[in-house]
C-alpha positions, 0 to 999 in steps of 0.5 A: 110537857116540854117542847125542848130536847135534852142532850148530853153535851161535852163540857168543853163546848159550853160557855159560862156568862156568869160567875158562881157563888162558891158556898152555893156550889159546895151545897149543890155539889154535896146534894148531887153526890148524895143523889148520884144524879143531876136533877135538871138539865142546864139551859143553853143557847143552841147558836152560841153554846152560852149557858143561860141557866145552870152555872152551878150545876155545870160547875158541879159536873166539872168538879166531879171530873165528868166530861159531859153535862145534860143540857136543854138547847134553846133558841135564845132569840125566841121572843118567849124566852125572857131575861131580867135582872135579879137585883132591883135597879139593874138591867140585863139584856140578851145581848149582855148575856151573849157578850159575857158568854162569848168574850169570857168577861163573866157577869157577877153571880145572879145577874141574869134571871131567865124565864123559859116557858115549859122548861124541862124539869124533874129529869134525873141524869145519872152521873155515870151517864156523864163520864 
């Protein structure tokens, strides 16, 4: 069971720290349209509103012209939340992620990998709830 609360957040409040892969976006967008829902909430730092995980889901919601996104707000400074790099030989820190999100100087796709214990999964938010 997750200890986190999922909220419906207005897209304009959210800040991206990473660029997206357009091919993956197209695949995910087709799946979300077919399902009629967003299957998992994005993960967001509660203090800065920087998206930690779920950039493609967030961009799908925007592409669909929806105003809101399901989001799990977390305390990014919590020692239980970890960040590492997807690619070997690369390092990324929480400070790097927050800097990218708050300055708009996004990192390349799949730079950061967040490990969030007990993150909420399997929650289906209907697209109609995000208008």
